[in-house]
N, C-alpha and C positions, 0 to 999 in steps of 0.2 A: 933598432930592436927593442932598444928599452921603450920608446915610444910606442910602437905597433905593442908591446906586451902590456903596457897600461891601458890602449884603447882595449884590447880584448877582454882584460880584468872588468873593467866599467861594464862592458856588455853581457859578458856572464854572468856578473851580480845583477844586471837590471833582470834578466831571464829567471834567474832565482828567486828573486821578491815576488814577482809576478806568481811562479809557479807554487809558492809556498802558501799565499792568502787567495779566498774565494774571489771568483770575478765580479768585480762591482762596475764597471764601466767595459765600453767597447774596446776592442783591442784598436791601434791606429793602424792606418791601412796599409802603411809601411812596415808593420810588425813580418817578421818570417813567417812563412805558412810552418813551419815544424813546428816552432812555439804556440799558436795556436792551439794546434792538434795535440800537443802536449798538455795545455791548461785545459783543455773538453777533457783529456782521459783522466785528468785530476780530479775536475770537478765531476764527473760523471758517477754515479753510485754504482757501488759494489752489488751485484745481483746475488752474487753468491755469501756475501755477507748476512748474518741473521740477522733481523728486525729485531728493534727493542723487546725486552719481555712483557712490558706496558701493552704495547702496541697487539703484541701476538693475544694477552688476554683480552683486550677489547675486542678483537676481532672473533674471538673463540664466543664470546658471549651473544655477542650480535646476530652470529650464525646461530647458533644454540638458540636464541630466542625465535627467530626465523623457523626453525623446525617444531618448536615448542606450538607456537601460535597456527603453522600453517596445519600439522596433524591435526590439532585439536578441531579445524574447521573442516578438516577434512571428514573427521568421525561424526562430527554434527550435520555435516552435507549427507554422508550415507546414511543417517538416522533419518533425515527430515524425504531421502528418496524413498527409504522403506516406507514412510508414514504417508507420503506421495503414493504409493501402490496401494497401501491399506484404503486410504480414501476411494480411490478409483475402484476396488472392488467392492465397497460399500456402496459408492454409486450403482454399479452393475445390479448387486443385489437388489438395493431398490426399485430399479428399472423393472427386473423381472417378478415383482410382487404385486399385488393388486391393492389398490388402494382401500378397498372395502365398499360398504353402504352406508354409512354413517352421514346423512344429509340434514342437517337439522335447519330451521331457519335462521338465515343469516342476515346481517347488515354488512355490506361491504362501505368502508369509511375511506374515503379521500380527500385530504385536504388540498388545496389550490392554492398558487399566486402566481401570477402573472400567464405569459405566453411562451412556448419553446419549439424548437422544431419537432414536428409529429403529433404536439399533443392531442389534436383532434382524432388522431388514429388510436393514440394511446387512451384516451378516453373512450373512445367508442367500442375498444376490446373490452372495457367492464360491463357492458352490456350484451354482450355475446358469451358469456360462461355456459357449457352446457351443465346446468345445475338446476335444480326442480323450483327451489323457493328463498328468493334474495330479494335484497332490496339495495340500491344506491344511494349513499348521503354524500354528496358534496358539500365542503365547507371552504368559506370565504371570508377573508377579514374585513372586506367591504363592496358593496353591491358596484362599486366604479371599475373594479378589478377586470381587465381585459380578457380574462379567461370564463366571464360570466357569458358573455355570448354565445363561446362554444359550447359552453354548459347546457346552456338553454337549446341549442341546436340537436344535441344528444339527446336532451329529456323528449324533446316531441317526436323523435326518431325511435326510441327506445322502446323493446316490448317490454322492460322491465320498471316496474316504478323507482321514478329519481326523485330525489330532493334535494332543495337547494337551501343550503344553513347559511346567513350571513352573521359571523361570530361577532365582528368588530374588532377593535386593536386588541393588542395583547397587554395582560395586565401583571407585569414584573417576570414573564416567561418568554419563552419561544413563542412565535407567531404560529407555526406548525402546531405546540401542544395546545394551545388557547383554541384553534379551530377544532381540533379532535375533542376537546374537553366539552365543547357549546354542540358539537353534533352527538357526543355520546347522549348529552344531558337532553337531548331533543327526542330519544329515540323512545318509543312506546316497549312494554314489558314482552313482547310477544316474541323478541330476538334471544335467540339460545346460544350464538354464536356470533362477534365482531371478529370484522377483518379490516386489516389496515394496508392500504395501498399507497403507491407514491405516483404521481403523474408521468414522471419519465420512464417508464415501465411498459412495454408492449407484451401482454399474457395472452396465453393460448387460450382456447375453449376448455379444455379439460383442467386447468392449472385450479380453480376456486375448489372442484371435488376432491384433488389429490390434496389439497393443504388442509382442509378442514377433517378427512378420513379420519386420520390417525387420533382426533380428538374423541372418537369412540371410547377411548379408554381414559376413565374422568381423573385417574390418577395424573395425567399429563396436566403441564402448567400450560403449555402453548407449541405450536408448530410456527416453524419459521422457514422462508426462503432467504435468497440470496440474488442479487444481482450480476448479470455477465455482460458486461461493456462490448457493444458492439462497434469497434473502429468507424472511423469515417475521416473522410478528406474532405468534408464540407466545408470546415476554416482554413483550407488549403495547410499549407507547411507540409505536405508530403504525409500526414495524416500521422505524424509523430508521436504530438502530444496526445491525440486518441488513441493512439495503440501504447503508449505508454501509460495511460489512464485504465484502459483494461489489464495489463499486465501488473500494474500494480493493486487493480481489485481482485485479481485471480488470485493473486497471494493470501487476499483476506478469506476468500472463498475457501480455499482447501483446510484452513483453519477450523472450520464448522464440521460437526460430525461426530464427536466426542459429546456425550450427554453432559459431562461437567463442563465441557468449556463453550459448550453453546451459548449463542446470545441473540434476542430478538432484532431482526430486522425490520425498520420501519416501511419499508419498501414492500413486503409481504410477510404479514403475521397474523395467525389466527388464534384465536382465545375464547373460551367459553366465559360467556357473560359472566356467571357465578365464580368462576375463577378470578374473572378481570375484579370482582367487586370484593371477594375475600382476599387479593391481595391488596387492597386500598391503591390501586393503581392511581385513581385521581387523586389521591393524597400526594404520592408520590412525585408527580405531575406538576405541584404546586412550586413556583420558581424554577422550571425544569426547562433547557432548551432542547436537551435530546429523549424524544417521545421513546426510543426504543432501548437505550440504556436504561432511562428510569423505570421501563415496564420490567427489563431484564432482571434489576438488582430488586425491583418486588417481589418478583416470583423466586429468587434465591434467596429471600428473607421469608418466603413463604414454604421454602424447601420442595418446590415442584419443578420436576425437570422441563427443557425447553427440547423439543423434537425437532430435528432439520430434517428438511425435506429436497433432497438434492433433485429429484424429478419435478420440483415446481421451480427449479432456477428460471429467472425473470431475466428476458432479454432486454436490454438497455440500448436503443440506437440512439445516441446524444453525443453530436458533436462536440469536440474539446479543442482551447486554445492553452497556451503555455501557462497563460495568468489564470484561468478556469483550474487546470489541473492542478497549478499552485495551491491555490484557495481551497478548492475542494481536500486534496490529501490534508493539506495543513489543519485545518476545521477537524475531517474524521481523528485524527491523532490526537489533539487539543481536546475532543468531547472525550476520549479514551480516557487521557489522563487526568481529567476530572471527575467521570462517572465511573472508570475501572480501574485506578490504579494500579493493582495486581498486574493485568495483562498491558498496560503501559509500560512497565517495568521490564517485563519479559521480551517484550516487543523490541523495547531500546536496546536490552542486552544483545539480542541474537543479532539483530541488522547492525548495531555499531560494532560489535566485533568481526562480523564479516569486513567491512570495510576498512577497519583498523587493519584488520590483518592483509587484506591485499593491498592497500598503500605501503606497508612496510615491506610487504614482500618486494614490491616495487623498486623501493630504495634498495634494501638488499641487492638485487638484482643488478641493478644501474651504477652500484659503488662496484660491484665485481666487474663489471665489465670495464668500467675504467682503470680499475687497476691490475687487470689483465689477470686475474683469478678466474677459477671455472665457475662458469655461469648457467650452463644449457640446463643441468640437472637441475638446478634451483627453477628455472622457468617452468620445467615439465612437471613439478610436483606443485606447484602453484597455480597451474591451468586446470586441476583437478578440481579447484574449488568452482568456480565458475562452470564447467563441467557438468558437475553434478546439480547446480541451480538448474543450468538449462535443459537436462536431463526431465527435471521435477516440472520444468514450467510445460515438456512435452506433453506429460501424464496430464495436465490440465486441460492440455489442447483437447486430445482425446477424450475424454469425459464430456467436454463442451459440445464435441460433436455429436456425441451419443444423448444428450441431454435436451438440446435445440435442433433437432433434424430439421426444421421449417427454415432454421437460419443458416444451412449447411453450406450454400454457396457463399455469402459474407464470411462465415468461420474459415471455410479453405481460402478464401481471399488473403486472410491475415492470419493464417495459422503459425509464419514465422514469427509474428510478434510476441506470442505469449513463450516460446523458445529461445529467440535471440535476445530478447530483455529482458529475461526472468535474473541474468547475472547482474543487470543495472537496477534491478527494482529496490534491492536493498540501500544503494544509494541516496533514493528518493526519499525512502521512509527515513533513514537516519539525518537526512535535511527535516524532514518533519517533526521528528522527535527533540531534535535542538530547538526548532523553531517555536513548539511547545512550549519549552523550557524559559523562551525568553517575554510571553505575551499570554495573558488569557484573554486576550479580545480576538472577536473573529465575526465574518460578514456571512449572512446566510437571507438568500433572495432579497438583495439590496439593503436589508437590516443590518447594522452594528450591534454587538452585544458583548460584554464581559462578564464571563462566566467565573463569580466569585465561587462558588460552591456548585454540589449537585443542587441545591435546593435554593440558592440565592443568585438570581440574572440580572445582572442592569441592562435596560435598553439603551444605548447610548445614541442613535440616530435612525431614523424610519426613513 
């Protein structure tokens, strides 16, 4: 009996030791089942026991910050949606009004470089405007440019006078700016209005008259249009890059409309020659890469308003790849940073706050799911943010269908893009804003520039 008593005592002592301390190694296979059960019960946390106060405080801060950020973004989204409705109403009013009868002698200035899909159709449209008196000036850096053959073909068939200006290589400024400068310097005195267009847009017959008509009011500084990118699957990849470029661009289009916030777009701007001279635009172009931002700054310094003409929305049927999309969007935001810092700061704050809020919300929701806490309500309130962005994208789609009826089949085919991709566009913008902080170098039409300041540009490679 004494022997069995000692054996039992040692056995129970072994069990007690294993129950007291945490489990640090696996139990031997010979351990009795009830011992393993007892150890598991002791090591299992008690859910009824309240967590430490520090953990509760931290969790409350995380949740409170979640609600602050999400509610703020919802309020901003509601304001943006209301602004979208106001913009659409402005579009409808403009479409219902008469353009007027002001039709002075105009010079249409189109800087060119290289070939691109649809170039001949785009340039041919410039010769078919339903406008009584205008002439076309194509400007190129060199006579070896492959676009010259297409321009000569258009010149031979055009019912309007077509002029070709060979500008030469740019001198401490952007090639486009230099081409425009040389074209303007070659103009005779008879032209009352200057109209700037790009080679990648395809314009309708009434476009020129609608853009010039508001200049009847001599107090106006300039009138401007904006592009609407028509997505294409020409470069493959399901057309996603092209659709994303269009959705990104559409977000910029709806920023125009308020007189104080308007800016000139180089692909479609009209200005009286007298106003152009009064604003010293040629001087503002010294050392510049961005012709339109420099023109905008010159008019703002003169105190002349810029009128946005949504009825002159310019269809841009240009194919895109992922590389060209990033190059284009990064360049546009870099130009904004250099030439319009206030617009850059406001845009960066809006888009970065949207992205940070959604990323933080996803983190909180996933953490709640892992911890077994309620998370479905958090998900529902978070989804309101991208939903509001998608609703504004739908408003843009309706406006584009009204403004570009001749492109309705293509717009209807891609109508999903401006709605579905609208919640993703701020993430691309955020990438662009961060990229613009990291470098001041950009490439445009095969030429690399360093944008030192609005009036200082270094041409790095041609």
